A tleap script that builds the chain and sets N, CA, C and O, in Angstrom:
source leaprc.protein.ff14SB
mol = sequence {
  NMET ASN GLN ASP SER HIE HIE ASN ALA GLY
  ASN ASP ASN ASP ALA ASP SER GLY GLY PHE
  ASP VAL ASP ASP TRP THR ARG LEU ALA PRO
  PHE THR GLY ARG VAL ALA THR LEU GLU ASP
  VAL GLN ALA ARG ARG ALA VAL PHE ALA LEU
  SER ASP THR GLU ALA PRO ARG PRO LEU ASP
  MET PRO LEU PRO GLN PRO VAL ILE TRP TRP
  ASP ASP ASP GLY GLU GLN ALA ALA VAL ALA
  VAL GLN ALA GLU SER HIE ALA THR SER GLU
  GLY GLU THR MET ASP VAL LEU GLY LEU ILE
  LEU ALA ASP GLY ALA SER ALA VAL ALA LEU
  LEU GLU ASP VAL ASP LEU VAL ASP ASP SER
  ASP PRO THR TRP ARG ASP LEU VAL ALA SER
  VAL VAL GLY ASP VAL ASN GLY ASP GLU CASP
}
set mol.1.N position { 0.894 -1.286 0.225 }
set mol.1.CA position { -0.119 -0.062 0.133 }
set mol.1.C position { 0.814 1.284 0.059 }
set mol.1.O position { 0.450 2.262 -0.593 }
set mol.2.N position { 1.962 1.252 0.733 }
set mol.2.CA position { 2.705 2.327 0.923 }
set mol.2.C position { 3.550 2.630 -0.419 }
set mol.2.O position { 3.853 3.799 -0.658 }
set mol.3.N position { 3.919 1.636 -1.263 }
set mol.3.CA position { 4.576 1.720 -2.557 }
set mol.3.C position { 4.476 2.770 -3.307 }
set mol.3.O position { 5.508 3.235 -3.791 }
set mol.4.N position { 3.050 3.456 -3.604 }
set mol.4.CA position { 3.176 4.497 -4.588 }
set mol.4.C position { 3.443 5.791 -3.718 }
set mol.4.O position { 3.910 6.715 -4.384 }
set mol.5.N position { 3.245 6.064 -2.351 }
set mol.5.CA position { 3.610 6.948 -1.956 }
set mol.5.C position { 5.520 7.142 -1.654 }
set mol.5.O position { 6.096 8.196 -1.384 }
set mol.6.N position { 6.019 6.039 -1.784 }
set mol.6.CA position { 7.273 5.900 -1.368 }
set mol.6.C position { 7.751 6.356 -2.910 }
set mol.6.O position { 8.636 7.204 -3.020 }
set mol.7.N position { 7.316 5.939 -3.741 }
set mol.7.CA position { 7.702 6.163 -5.136 }
set mol.7.C position { 7.709 7.739 -5.765 }
set mol.7.O position { 8.512 8.093 -6.629 }
set mol.8.N position { 6.717 8.584 -5.205 }
set mol.8.CA position { 6.297 9.843 -5.163 }
set mol.8.C position { 6.637 10.503 -4.070 }
set mol.8.O position { 5.915 11.443 -3.740 }
set mol.9.N position { 7.496 10.258 -3.473 }
set mol.9.CA position { 7.950 11.001 -2.230 }
set mol.9.C position { 9.117 11.830 -2.812 }
set mol.9.O position { 9.866 11.553 -3.749 }
set mol.10.N position { 9.071 13.040 -1.927 }
set mol.10.CA position { 10.194 13.953 -2.784 }
set mol.10.C position { 9.990 15.033 -3.280 }
set mol.10.O position { 8.763 15.120 -3.225 }
set mol.11.N position { 10.454 16.157 -3.851 }
set mol.11.CA position { 10.016 17.291 -4.035 }
set mol.11.C position { 10.374 17.214 -5.934 }
set mol.11.O position { 10.021 17.995 -6.818 }
set mol.12.N position { 11.013 16.227 -5.996 }
set mol.12.CA position { 11.347 16.059 -7.866 }
set mol.12.C position { 10.291 15.295 -8.468 }
set mol.12.O position { 9.650 14.321 -8.074 }
set mol.13.N position { 10.271 15.942 -9.465 }
set mol.13.CA position { 9.003 15.199 -10.387 }
set mol.13.C position { 9.969 14.020 -11.387 }
set mol.13.O position { 11.185 13.829 -11.420 }
set mol.14.N position { 9.220 13.588 -11.888 }
set mol.14.CA position { 10.114 12.684 -13.105 }
set mol.14.C position { 10.995 13.479 -14.091 }
set mol.14.O position { 12.055 13.153 -14.625 }
set mol.15.N position { 10.300 14.564 -14.185 }
set mol.15.CA position { 11.316 15.652 -15.355 }
set mol.15.C position { 12.399 16.103 -14.630 }
set mol.15.O position { 13.393 16.392 -15.295 }
set mol.16.N position { 12.465 16.252 -13.280 }
set mol.16.CA position { 13.528 16.820 -12.831 }
set mol.16.C position { 14.425 15.660 -12.138 }
set mol.16.O position { 15.209 15.948 -11.233 }
set mol.17.N position { 14.269 14.353 -12.603 }
set mol.17.CA position { 14.966 13.258 -11.620 }
set mol.17.C position { 16.374 12.749 -12.395 }
set mol.17.O position { 17.185 11.938 -11.948 }
set mol.18.N position { 16.430 13.433 -13.642 }
set mol.18.CA position { 17.620 12.899 -14.484 }
set mol.18.C position { 17.131 12.977 -15.631 }
set mol.18.O position { 16.322 13.724 -16.183 }
set mol.19.N position { 18.136 11.515 -16.115 }
set mol.19.CA position { 18.222 11.337 -17.467 }
set mol.19.C position { 17.187 10.145 -18.195 }
set mol.19.O position { 16.004 10.386 -17.956 }
set mol.20.N position { 17.335 9.343 -18.741 }
set mol.20.CA position { 16.451 8.588 -19.541 }
set mol.20.C position { 17.105 7.216 -19.865 }
set mol.20.O position { 18.328 7.109 -19.956 }
set mol.21.N position { 16.278 6.194 -20.031 }
set mol.21.CA position { 16.978 4.995 -20.731 }
set mol.21.C position { 16.175 4.893 -22.196 }
set mol.21.O position { 15.696 5.843 -22.815 }
set mol.22.N position { 16.159 3.526 -22.569 }
set mol.22.CA position { 15.744 3.243 -23.922 }
set mol.22.C position { 14.169 3.241 -23.761 }
set mol.22.O position { 13.381 3.685 -24.596 }
set mol.23.N position { 13.801 2.586 -22.379 }
set mol.23.CA position { 12.494 2.419 -22.390 }
set mol.23.C position { 11.537 3.285 -21.845 }
set mol.23.O position { 10.326 3.087 -21.936 }
set mol.24.N position { 12.275 4.650 -21.037 }
set mol.24.CA position { 11.258 5.296 -20.378 }
set mol.24.C position { 11.656 6.927 -21.131 }
set mol.24.O position { 11.465 7.962 -20.494 }
set mol.25.N position { 12.151 6.931 -22.374 }
set mol.25.CA position { 12.598 8.420 -22.834 }
set mol.25.C position { 11.418 8.971 -22.964 }
set mol.25.O position { 11.563 10.192 -23.019 }
set mol.26.N position { 9.885 8.539 -23.070 }
set mol.26.CA position { 8.667 8.820 -23.892 }
set mol.26.C position { 8.085 9.633 -22.093 }
set mol.26.O position { 7.195 10.472 -22.231 }
set mol.27.N position { 8.367 9.485 -21.205 }
set mol.27.CA position { 8.275 10.378 -20.302 }
set mol.27.C position { 8.336 11.597 -19.758 }
set mol.27.O position { 7.728 12.073 -18.799 }
set mol.28.N position { 9.504 12.255 -20.803 }
set mol.28.CA position { 9.970 13.178 -20.753 }
set mol.28.C position { 9.006 14.216 -21.177 }
set mol.28.O position { 8.360 13.901 -22.176 }
set mol.29.N position { 8.723 15.483 -20.619 }
set mol.29.CA position { 7.736 16.506 -20.816 }
set mol.29.C position { 8.218 17.430 -21.952 }
set mol.29.O position { 9.083 18.285 -21.757 }
set mol.30.N position { 7.544 17.199 -23.309 }
set mol.30.CA position { 7.921 18.218 -24.373 }
set mol.30.C position { 7.465 19.884 -23.806 }
set mol.30.O position { 6.662 20.019 -22.882 }
set mol.31.N position { 7.951 20.788 -24.338 }
set mol.31.CA position { 7.642 22.216 -24.319 }
set mol.31.C position { 7.163 22.564 -25.609 }
set mol.31.O position { 8.032 22.648 -26.477 }
set mol.32.N position { 6.204 22.746 -25.881 }
set mol.32.CA position { 5.391 22.951 -27.171 }
set mol.32.C position { 4.423 23.969 -27.303 }
set mol.32.O position { 4.097 24.483 -26.233 }
set mol.33.N position { 3.852 24.419 -28.357 }
set mol.33.CA position { 2.943 25.494 -28.454 }
set mol.33.C position { 2.880 26.718 -28.383 }
set mol.33.O position { 1.916 27.454 -28.590 }
set mol.34.N position { 4.495 27.091 -27.922 }
set mol.34.CA position { 4.706 28.568 -27.769 }
set mol.34.C position { 6.131 28.755 -27.871 }
set mol.34.O position { 6.803 27.725 -27.823 }
set mol.35.N position { 6.719 29.831 -28.001 }
set mol.35.CA position { 8.220 30.069 -27.884 }
set mol.35.C position { 8.060 30.231 -26.326 }
set mol.35.O position { 7.111 30.703 -25.701 }
set mol.36.N position { 9.470 29.613 -25.788 }
set mol.36.CA position { 9.891 29.784 -24.397 }
set mol.36.C position { 10.628 30.843 -24.158 }
set mol.36.O position { 11.478 31.358 -24.884 }
set mol.37.N position { 10.085 31.303 -22.577 }
set mol.37.CA position { 10.687 32.323 -22.087 }
set mol.37.C position { 11.605 32.262 -21.145 }
set mol.37.O position { 11.732 31.125 -20.693 }
set mol.38.N position { 12.470 33.267 -20.560 }
set mol.38.CA position { 13.028 32.849 -19.296 }
set mol.38.C position { 12.395 32.512 -18.371 }
set mol.38.O position { 13.071 31.768 -17.661 }
set mol.39.N position { 11.438 32.672 -18.000 }
set mol.39.CA position { 10.677 32.110 -16.716 }
set mol.39.C position { 10.339 30.519 -17.148 }
set mol.39.O position { 10.465 29.701 -16.237 }
set mol.40.N position { 10.024 30.140 -18.136 }
set mol.40.CA position { 9.820 28.844 -18.464 }
set mol.40.C position { 11.110 27.984 -18.432 }
set mol.40.O position { 10.988 26.777 -18.224 }
set mol.41.N position { 12.448 28.571 -18.641 }
set mol.41.CA position { 13.755 27.964 -18.385 }
set mol.41.C position { 13.771 27.951 -16.813 }
set mol.41.O position { 14.278 26.987 -16.238 }
set mol.42.N position { 13.189 29.074 -16.051 }
set mol.42.CA position { 13.758 28.761 -14.777 }
set mol.42.C position { 13.118 27.931 -13.779 }
set mol.42.O position { 13.547 27.453 -12.729 }
set mol.43.N position { 11.623 27.852 -14.537 }
set mol.43.CA position { 11.081 26.684 -13.876 }
set mol.43.C position { 11.149 25.474 -14.216 }
set mol.43.O position { 10.536 24.594 -13.612 }
set mol.44.N position { 12.060 25.212 -15.440 }
set mol.44.CA position { 12.403 23.958 -15.849 }
set mol.44.C position { 11.383 23.234 -16.749 }
set mol.44.O position { 11.319 22.025 -16.974 }
set mol.45.N position { 10.506 24.338 -17.272 }
set mol.45.CA position { 9.522 23.788 -18.183 }
set mol.45.C position { 10.269 23.844 -19.753 }
set mol.45.O position { 9.699 23.358 -20.729 }
set mol.46.N position { 11.162 24.279 -19.814 }
set mol.46.CA position { 11.927 24.341 -21.341 }
set mol.46.C position { 13.441 24.493 -21.021 }
set mol.46.O position { 13.905 24.945 -19.975 }
set mol.47.N position { 14.038 24.100 -21.952 }
set mol.47.CA position { 15.545 23.981 -21.902 }
set mol.47.C position { 16.032 25.486 -22.294 }
set mol.47.O position { 16.706 26.077 -21.450 }
set mol.48.N position { 15.762 26.079 -23.408 }
set mol.48.CA position { 16.353 27.512 -23.686 }
set mol.48.C position { 15.393 28.297 -23.791 }
set mol.48.O position { 14.217 27.933 -23.797 }
set mol.49.N position { 15.820 29.573 -23.897 }
set mol.49.CA position { 14.893 30.602 -24.485 }
set mol.49.C position { 15.669 31.697 -25.117 }
set mol.49.O position { 16.515 32.220 -24.391 }
set mol.50.N position { 15.544 32.162 -26.364 }
set mol.50.CA position { 16.312 32.852 -26.690 }
set mol.50.C position { 15.504 34.385 -27.133 }
set mol.50.O position { 14.405 34.520 -27.672 }
set mol.51.N position { 16.433 35.387 -26.716 }
set mol.51.CA position { 15.575 36.551 -26.516 }
set mol.51.C position { 16.224 37.545 -27.694 }
set mol.51.O position { 15.717 38.661 -27.802 }
set mol.52.N position { 17.080 37.263 -28.383 }
set mol.52.CA position { 17.933 38.294 -29.275 }
set mol.52.C position { 17.588 38.060 -30.632 }
set mol.52.O position { 18.292 38.651 -31.450 }
set mol.53.N position { 16.525 37.221 -31.142 }
set mol.53.CA position { 15.931 37.058 -32.648 }
set mol.53.C position { 15.125 37.457 -32.699 }
set mol.53.O position { 14.513 38.112 -31.856 }
set mol.54.N position { 14.770 37.066 -34.138 }
set mol.54.CA position { 13.386 37.709 -34.725 }
set mol.54.C position { 12.501 36.540 -35.014 }
set mol.54.O position { 12.894 35.392 -35.221 }
set mol.55.N position { 11.314 36.942 -35.005 }
set mol.55.CA position { 10.092 36.042 -35.795 }
set mol.55.C position { 10.370 34.761 -34.901 }
set mol.55.O position { 10.330 33.697 -35.520 }
set mol.56.N position { 10.599 34.705 -33.778 }
set mol.56.CA position { 10.706 33.127 -33.308 }
set mol.56.C position { 9.057 32.343 -33.216 }
set mol.56.O position { 7.957 32.855 -33.010 }
set mol.57.N position { 9.422 31.022 -33.447 }
set mol.57.CA position { 7.978 30.184 -33.315 }
set mol.57.C position { 8.203 28.890 -33.420 }
set mol.57.O position { 8.984 28.444 -34.260 }
set mol.58.N position { 7.569 28.172 -32.612 }
set mol.58.CA position { 7.743 26.758 -32.451 }
set mol.58.C position { 8.008 26.311 -33.686 }
set mol.58.O position { 7.590 26.962 -34.644 }
set mol.59.N position { 8.771 25.086 -33.891 }
set mol.59.CA position { 9.020 24.321 -35.144 }
set mol.59.C position { 7.769 23.082 -34.755 }
set mol.59.O position { 7.491 22.606 -33.654 }
set mol.60.N position { 7.262 22.840 -35.905 }
set mol.60.CA position { 5.976 21.630 -35.639 }
set mol.60.C position { 7.058 20.547 -36.089 }
set mol.60.O position { 7.812 20.532 -37.062 }
set mol.61.N position { 6.920 19.885 -35.322 }
set mol.61.CA position { 7.740 18.365 -35.205 }
set mol.61.C position { 7.122 17.775 -33.589 }
set mol.61.O position { 6.827 18.307 -32.519 }
set mol.62.N position { 7.136 16.588 -34.063 }
set mol.62.CA position { 6.422 15.572 -32.693 }
set mol.62.C position { 7.705 15.242 -31.962 }
set mol.62.O position { 8.760 14.763 -32.377 }
set mol.63.N position { 7.273 15.681 -30.608 }
set mol.63.CA position { 8.138 15.804 -29.406 }
set mol.63.C position { 7.726 15.070 -28.003 }
set mol.63.O position { 6.708 15.541 -27.496 }
set mol.64.N position { 8.253 14.159 -27.398 }
set mol.64.CA position { 9.746 13.968 -27.530 }
set mol.64.C position { 10.137 13.383 -28.549 }
set mol.64.O position { 9.270 12.738 -29.140 }
set mol.65.N position { 11.380 13.379 -29.063 }
set mol.65.CA position { 12.134 13.103 -30.287 }
set mol.65.C position { 13.455 12.353 -29.931 }
set mol.65.O position { 14.465 12.966 -29.585 }
set mol.66.N position { 13.401 11.101 -30.026 }
set mol.66.CA position { 14.765 10.708 -30.024 }
set mol.66.C position { 15.577 11.043 -31.128 }
set mol.66.O position { 15.253 10.775 -32.285 }
set mol.67.N position { 16.977 11.816 -30.704 }
set mol.67.CA position { 17.830 12.328 -31.643 }
set mol.67.C position { 19.443 11.778 -31.300 }
set mol.67.O position { 19.733 11.558 -30.124 }
set mol.68.N position { 20.443 11.577 -32.361 }
set mol.68.CA position { 21.729 11.464 -32.253 }
set mol.68.C position { 22.056 12.802 -32.519 }
set mol.68.O position { 21.800 13.345 -33.594 }
set mol.69.N position { 22.725 13.459 -31.389 }
set mol.69.CA position { 23.171 14.718 -31.548 }
set mol.69.C position { 25.031 14.570 -31.809 }
set mol.69.O position { 25.725 13.782 -31.167 }
set mol.70.N position { 25.472 15.351 -32.695 }
set mol.70.CA position { 26.993 15.599 -33.315 }
set mol.70.C position { 27.496 16.867 -32.712 }
set mol.70.O position { 27.363 18.011 -33.149 }
set mol.71.N position { 27.998 16.526 -31.809 }
set mol.71.CA position { 28.808 17.632 -31.088 }
set mol.71.C position { 30.180 17.505 -31.176 }
set mol.71.O position { 30.757 16.749 -31.958 }
set mol.72.N position { 30.779 18.347 -30.264 }
set mol.72.CA position { 32.573 18.545 -30.698 }
set mol.72.C position { 32.746 17.218 -30.086 }
set mol.72.O position { 33.351 16.633 -30.984 }
set mol.73.N position { 32.608 16.417 -29.181 }
set mol.73.CA position { 32.903 15.507 -28.546 }
set mol.73.C position { 32.513 13.930 -29.106 }
set mol.73.O position { 32.792 12.871 -28.544 }
set mol.74.N position { 31.833 14.111 -30.297 }
set mol.74.CA position { 31.063 13.020 -31.038 }
set mol.74.C position { 29.788 12.686 -30.951 }
set mol.74.O position { 28.951 13.452 -30.473 }
set mol.75.N position { 29.569 11.755 -31.311 }
set mol.75.CA position { 27.755 11.765 -31.099 }
set mol.75.C position { 27.212 11.092 -29.900 }
set mol.75.O position { 27.524 10.018 -29.386 }
set mol.76.N position { 26.268 12.034 -29.556 }
set mol.76.CA position { 25.225 11.567 -28.182 }
set mol.76.C position { 24.054 11.166 -28.554 }
set mol.76.O position { 23.510 11.593 -29.572 }
set mol.77.N position { 23.485 10.217 -27.695 }
set mol.77.CA position { 22.276 10.031 -27.428 }
set mol.77.C position { 21.486 11.156 -26.667 }
set mol.77.O position { 21.795 11.586 -25.556 }
set mol.78.N position { 20.221 11.645 -27.573 }
set mol.78.CA position { 19.373 12.645 -26.872 }
set mol.78.C position { 17.987 12.327 -27.093 }
set mol.78.O position { 17.510 11.528 -27.898 }
set mol.79.N position { 17.350 13.155 -26.167 }
set mol.79.CA position { 15.910 13.464 -26.818 }
set mol.79.C position { 15.393 14.612 -26.809 }
set mol.79.O position { 15.118 15.192 -25.758 }
set mol.80.N position { 15.174 15.141 -28.063 }
set mol.80.CA position { 14.811 16.583 -27.853 }
set mol.80.C position { 13.205 16.961 -27.413 }
set mol.80.O position { 12.293 16.229 -27.799 }
set mol.81.N position { 13.011 17.821 -26.814 }
set mol.81.CA position { 12.199 18.056 -26.030 }
set mol.81.C position { 11.294 19.504 -26.307 }
set mol.81.O position { 10.129 19.732 -25.980 }
set mol.82.N position { 12.259 20.379 -27.023 }
set mol.82.CA position { 11.633 21.772 -27.361 }
set mol.82.C position { 12.258 22.222 -28.735 }
set mol.82.O position { 13.465 22.063 -28.917 }
set mol.83.N position { 11.552 22.716 -29.591 }
set mol.83.CA position { 12.049 22.893 -31.049 }
set mol.83.C position { 11.379 24.074 -31.356 }
set mol.83.O position { 10.150 24.144 -31.353 }
set mol.84.N position { 12.345 25.300 -31.704 }
set mol.84.CA position { 11.795 26.735 -32.212 }
set mol.84.C position { 12.667 26.900 -33.371 }
set mol.84.O position { 13.718 26.286 -33.554 }
set mol.85.N position { 12.193 27.704 -34.074 }
set mol.85.CA position { 12.893 28.525 -35.387 }
set mol.85.C position { 12.913 29.872 -34.912 }
set mol.85.O position { 11.934 30.438 -34.427 }
set mol.86.N position { 14.034 30.369 -35.058 }
set mol.86.CA position { 14.578 31.892 -34.662 }
set mol.86.C position { 15.013 32.330 -36.163 }
set mol.86.O position { 15.442 31.501 -36.965 }
set mol.87.N position { 14.852 33.839 -36.500 }
set mol.87.CA position { 15.430 34.471 -37.417 }
set mol.87.C position { 16.550 35.235 -36.838 }
set mol.87.O position { 16.312 35.791 -35.766 }
set mol.88.N position { 17.822 35.377 -37.386 }
set mol.88.CA position { 18.920 36.303 -36.728 }
set mol.88.C position { 18.661 37.521 -37.605 }
set mol.88.O position { 17.947 37.679 -38.595 }
set mol.89.N position { 19.485 38.350 -36.911 }
set mol.89.CA position { 19.278 40.168 -37.851 }
set mol.89.C position { 19.917 40.101 -39.078 }
set mol.89.O position { 19.938 41.128 -39.757 }
set mol.90.N position { 20.583 38.822 -39.605 }
set mol.90.CA position { 21.106 38.830 -40.693 }
set mol.90.C position { 20.143 38.104 -41.791 }
set mol.90.O position { 20.422 37.975 -42.983 }
set mol.91.N position { 18.824 37.609 -41.079 }
set mol.91.CA position { 17.903 37.219 -42.041 }
set mol.91.C position { 18.111 35.872 -42.186 }
set mol.91.O position { 17.572 35.403 -43.188 }
set mol.92.N position { 18.752 35.066 -41.470 }
set mol.92.CA position { 19.343 33.379 -41.603 }
set mol.92.C position { 18.100 32.989 -40.707 }
set mol.92.O position { 17.564 33.851 -40.010 }
set mol.93.N position { 17.623 31.622 -40.730 }
set mol.93.CA position { 17.015 30.857 -39.869 }
set mol.93.C position { 17.676 29.642 -38.960 }
set mol.93.O position { 18.228 28.584 -39.261 }
set mol.94.N position { 17.391 30.231 -37.822 }
set mol.94.CA position { 18.221 28.612 -36.866 }
set mol.94.C position { 17.127 28.228 -36.674 }
set mol.94.O position { 16.167 28.998 -36.653 }
set mol.95.N position { 17.006 26.609 -36.442 }
set mol.95.CA position { 15.906 25.575 -36.276 }
set mol.95.C position { 16.703 25.028 -35.014 }
set mol.95.O position { 17.462 24.083 -35.229 }
set mol.96.N position { 16.602 25.565 -33.613 }
set mol.96.CA position { 16.940 24.982 -32.409 }
set mol.96.C position { 16.301 24.101 -31.370 }
set mol.96.O position { 15.194 24.403 -30.924 }
set mol.97.N position { 16.954 23.009 -30.954 }
set mol.97.CA position { 16.526 22.082 -30.231 }
set mol.97.C position { 16.933 22.097 -28.914 }
set mol.97.O position { 18.118 22.236 -28.614 }
set mol.98.N position { 15.794 21.927 -27.861 }
set mol.98.CA position { 16.582 21.583 -26.562 }
set mol.98.C position { 16.437 20.292 -26.218 }
set mol.98.O position { 15.362 19.694 -26.173 }
set mol.99.N position { 17.604 19.807 -25.951 }
set mol.99.CA position { 17.786 18.230 -25.825 }
set mol.99.C position { 17.896 18.137 -24.148 }
set mol.99.O position { 18.173 19.036 -23.354 }
set mol.100.N position { 17.569 16.678 -23.889 }
set mol.100.CA position { 17.995 16.006 -22.718 }
set mol.100.C position { 18.683 14.765 -23.176 }
set mol.100.O position { 18.386 13.950 -24.050 }
set mol.101.N position { 19.805 14.855 -22.243 }
set mol.101.CA position { 20.963 13.540 -22.407 }
set mol.101.C position { 20.644 12.560 -21.634 }
set mol.101.O position { 20.040 12.854 -20.602 }
set mol.102.N position { 20.901 11.379 -21.861 }
set mol.102.CA position { 20.816 10.122 -20.986 }
set mol.102.C position { 21.094 10.481 -19.609 }
set mol.102.O position { 20.421 10.086 -18.656 }
set mol.103.N position { 21.927 11.107 -19.546 }
set mol.103.CA position { 22.920 11.459 -18.037 }
set mol.103.C position { 21.983 12.705 -17.377 }
set mol.103.O position { 22.426 13.217 -16.349 }
set mol.104.N position { 20.848 13.157 -17.864 }
set mol.104.CA position { 19.909 13.967 -17.270 }
set mol.104.C position { 20.436 15.520 -17.535 }
set mol.104.O position { 19.735 16.454 -17.146 }
set mol.105.N position { 21.811 15.785 -18.273 }
set mol.105.CA position { 22.086 17.182 -18.423 }
set mol.105.C position { 21.160 17.588 -19.695 }
set mol.105.O position { 20.602 16.866 -20.521 }
set mol.106.N position { 21.193 18.902 -19.567 }
set mol.106.CA position { 20.620 19.601 -20.932 }
set mol.106.C position { 21.518 20.207 -22.124 }
set mol.106.O position { 22.707 20.509 -22.030 }
set mol.107.N position { 20.809 20.306 -23.114 }
set mol.107.CA position { 21.818 20.927 -23.944 }
set mol.107.C position { 20.993 21.485 -25.328 }
set mol.107.O position { 19.883 21.059 -25.645 }
set mol.108.N position { 21.708 22.466 -26.052 }
set mol.108.CA position { 21.042 23.053 -27.152 }
set mol.108.C position { 21.757 22.923 -28.248 }
set mol.108.O position { 22.963 23.168 -28.284 }
set mol.109.N position { 21.021 22.494 -29.312 }
set mol.109.CA position { 21.784 22.370 -30.449 }
set mol.109.C position { 20.910 22.863 -31.612 }
set mol.109.O position { 19.783 23.309 -31.395 }
set mol.110.N position { 21.434 22.781 -32.855 }
set mol.110.CA position { 20.801 23.121 -34.123 }
set mol.110.C position { 20.283 21.749 -34.810 }
set mol.110.O position { 20.962 20.741 -35.006 }
set mol.111.N position { 19.060 21.929 -35.096 }
set mol.111.CA position { 18.308 20.973 -35.767 }
set mol.111.C position { 19.320 20.166 -37.154 }
set mol.111.O position { 19.113 19.038 -37.600 }
set mol.112.N position { 20.214 20.961 -37.529 }
set mol.112.CA position { 21.155 20.546 -38.672 }
set mol.112.C position { 22.097 19.611 -38.001 }
set mol.112.O position { 22.515 18.658 -38.659 }
set mol.113.N position { 22.550 19.796 -36.545 }
set mol.113.CA position { 23.565 19.052 -36.034 }
set mol.113.C position { 22.944 17.725 -35.115 }
set mol.113.O position { 23.458 17.330 -34.069 }
set mol.114.N position { 21.817 17.185 -35.707 }
set mol.114.CA position { 21.440 16.175 -35.008 }
set mol.114.C position { 20.751 15.065 -36.106 }
set mol.114.O position { 20.610 15.410 -37.279 }
set mol.115.N position { 20.399 13.925 -35.720 }
set mol.115.CA position { 19.855 13.126 -36.785 }
set mol.115.C position { 18.674 12.565 -36.079 }
set mol.115.O position { 18.753 12.147 -34.924 }
set mol.116.N position { 17.572 12.558 -36.782 }
set mol.116.CA position { 16.065 12.084 -35.949 }
set mol.116.C position { 15.936 10.497 -36.308 }
set mol.116.O position { 15.953 9.872 -37.368 }
set mol.117.N position { 15.804 10.147 -34.974 }
set mol.117.CA position { 15.782 8.640 -35.282 }
set mol.117.C position { 14.577 8.176 -34.371 }
set mol.117.O position { 13.824 8.864 -33.681 }
set mol.118.N position { 14.619 6.587 -34.601 }
set mol.118.CA position { 13.451 6.255 -33.925 }
set mol.118.C position { 14.392 5.426 -32.776 }
set mol.118.O position { 15.606 5.226 -32.811 }
set mol.119.N position { 13.145 4.906 -31.479 }
set mol.119.CA position { 13.991 4.605 -30.545 }
set mol.119.C position { 14.446 3.210 -30.354 }
set mol.119.O position { 14.810 2.730 -29.280 }
set mol.120.N position { 14.372 2.395 -31.886 }
set mol.120.CA position { 14.762 1.267 -31.922 }
set mol.120.C position { 16.086 1.330 -32.783 }
set mol.120.O position { 16.680 0.349 -33.231 }
set mol.121.N position { 16.421 2.575 -32.927 }
set mol.121.CA position { 17.655 2.459 -33.749 }
set mol.121.C position { 18.875 2.172 -33.017 }
set mol.121.O position { 19.203 2.791 -32.005 }
set mol.122.N position { 19.699 1.012 -33.658 }
set mol.122.CA position { 20.558 0.400 -32.740 }
set mol.122.C position { 21.797 1.330 -32.496 }
set mol.122.O position { 22.564 0.953 -31.611 }
set mol.123.N position { 22.118 2.561 -33.196 }
set mol.123.CA position { 23.374 3.392 -32.385 }
set mol.123.C position { 22.700 4.056 -31.337 }
set mol.123.O position { 23.219 4.146 -30.225 }
set mol.124.N position { 21.542 4.551 -31.605 }
set mol.124.CA position { 20.858 5.734 -30.360 }
set mol.124.C position { 20.709 4.764 -29.083 }
set mol.124.O position { 21.034 5.217 -27.985 }
set mol.125.N position { 20.218 3.414 -29.190 }
set mol.125.CA position { 20.225 2.523 -28.226 }
set mol.125.C position { 21.250 2.007 -27.423 }
set mol.125.O position { 21.123 1.462 -26.327 }
set mol.126.N position { 22.735 2.317 -28.335 }
set mol.126.CA position { 23.781 1.816 -28.076 }
set mol.126.C position { 24.668 3.007 -26.862 }
set mol.126.O position { 25.341 2.830 -25.847 }
set mol.127.N position { 24.167 4.344 -27.721 }
set mol.127.CA position { 24.768 5.288 -26.902 }
set mol.127.C position { 24.024 5.612 -25.600 }
set mol.127.O position { 24.456 6.087 -24.550 }
set mol.128.N position { 22.917 5.268 -25.915 }
set mol.128.CA position { 22.106 5.393 -24.623 }
set mol.128.C position { 22.769 4.437 -23.304 }
set mol.128.O position { 23.081 4.884 -22.200 }
set mol.129.N position { 22.870 3.176 -23.708 }
set mol.129.CA position { 23.020 2.137 -22.902 }
set mol.129.C position { 24.639 2.677 -22.212 }
set mol.129.O position { 24.878 2.735 -21.006 }
set mol.130.N position { 25.646 3.044 -23.363 }
set mol.130.CA position { 26.754 3.497 -22.701 }
set mol.130.C position { 26.880 4.376 -21.751 }
set mol.130.O position { 27.857 4.539 -21.020 }
set mol.131.N position { 25.702 5.052 -21.759 }
set mol.131.CA position { 25.819 6.257 -20.641 }
set mol.131.C position { 25.022 5.462 -19.197 }
set mol.131.O position { 25.409 5.448 -18.028 }
set mol.132.N position { 23.957 4.928 -19.733 }
set mol.132.CA position { 23.146 4.742 -18.105 }
set mol.132.C position { 23.293 3.070 -17.907 }
set mol.132.O position { 22.809 2.443 -16.965 }
set mol.133.N position { 23.988 2.566 -18.895 }
set mol.133.CA position { 23.867 1.137 -18.400 }
set mol.133.C position { 24.252 0.463 -17.115 }
set mol.133.O position { 23.833 -0.670 -16.879 }
set mol.134.N position { 24.914 1.008 -16.397 }
set mol.134.CA position { 25.578 0.874 -15.328 }
set mol.134.C position { 24.747 1.081 -14.160 }
set mol.134.O position { 24.605 0.360 -13.173 }
set mol.135.N position { 24.131 2.396 -14.502 }
set mol.135.CA position { 22.585 2.962 -13.503 }
set mol.135.C position { 21.661 1.863 -13.261 }
set mol.135.O position { 21.326 1.729 -12.084 }
set mol.136.N position { 21.165 1.033 -14.120 }
set mol.136.CA position { 20.028 0.588 -14.104 }
set mol.136.C position { 20.446 -1.050 -13.163 }
set mol.136.O position { 19.616 -1.398 -12.322 }
set mol.137.N position { 21.246 -1.621 -13.292 }
set mol.137.CA position { 21.449 -2.809 -12.324 }
set mol.137.C position { 22.462 -2.571 -11.386 }
set mol.137.O position { 22.966 -3.622 -10.989 }
set mol.138.N position { 22.903 -1.625 -10.928 }
set mol.138.CA position { 24.058 -1.362 -9.960 }
set mol.138.C position { 24.017 0.195 -9.509 }
set mol.138.O position { 24.590 1.169 -9.995 }
set mol.139.N position { 23.146 0.083 -8.420 }
set mol.139.CA position { 23.393 1.389 -7.662 }
set mol.139.C position { 24.096 1.263 -6.240 }
set mol.139.O position { 23.699 0.567 -5.305 }
set mol.140.N position { 25.374 2.191 -6.272 }
set mol.140.CA position { 26.057 2.197 -5.160 }
set mol.140.C position { 26.055 3.228 -4.173 }
set mol.140.O position { 26.747 3.115 -3.161 }
savepdb mol mol.pdb
quit
């Protein structure tokens, strides 16, 4: 009977409790429907808020979305939870994603720097497992 209350104990909700694994990434709450503000980021509803751009709008894409992010350190598994399009003062369009990494960290990436994948993608699954593999079976 006390199992549920123990599971929900504490002040953290699932979105604040860290990363994800290959089976529970869908619980990550997406930020959709509007452009994020600084208040959204401070309240941990959104990953980023850009204030120095023009014509911001939400990107129309399904979220949360598994991605492989190509950053300076190589490829990382992530889940996009926020997607916005922004125009620079030079008139260039930037499609920007808010990412949650498997270890719970957040990152901001350009859409052109990620590959959209399905959660059955073996590379994505291997990248997630390489980060969280030890956590699932061995808590010290």
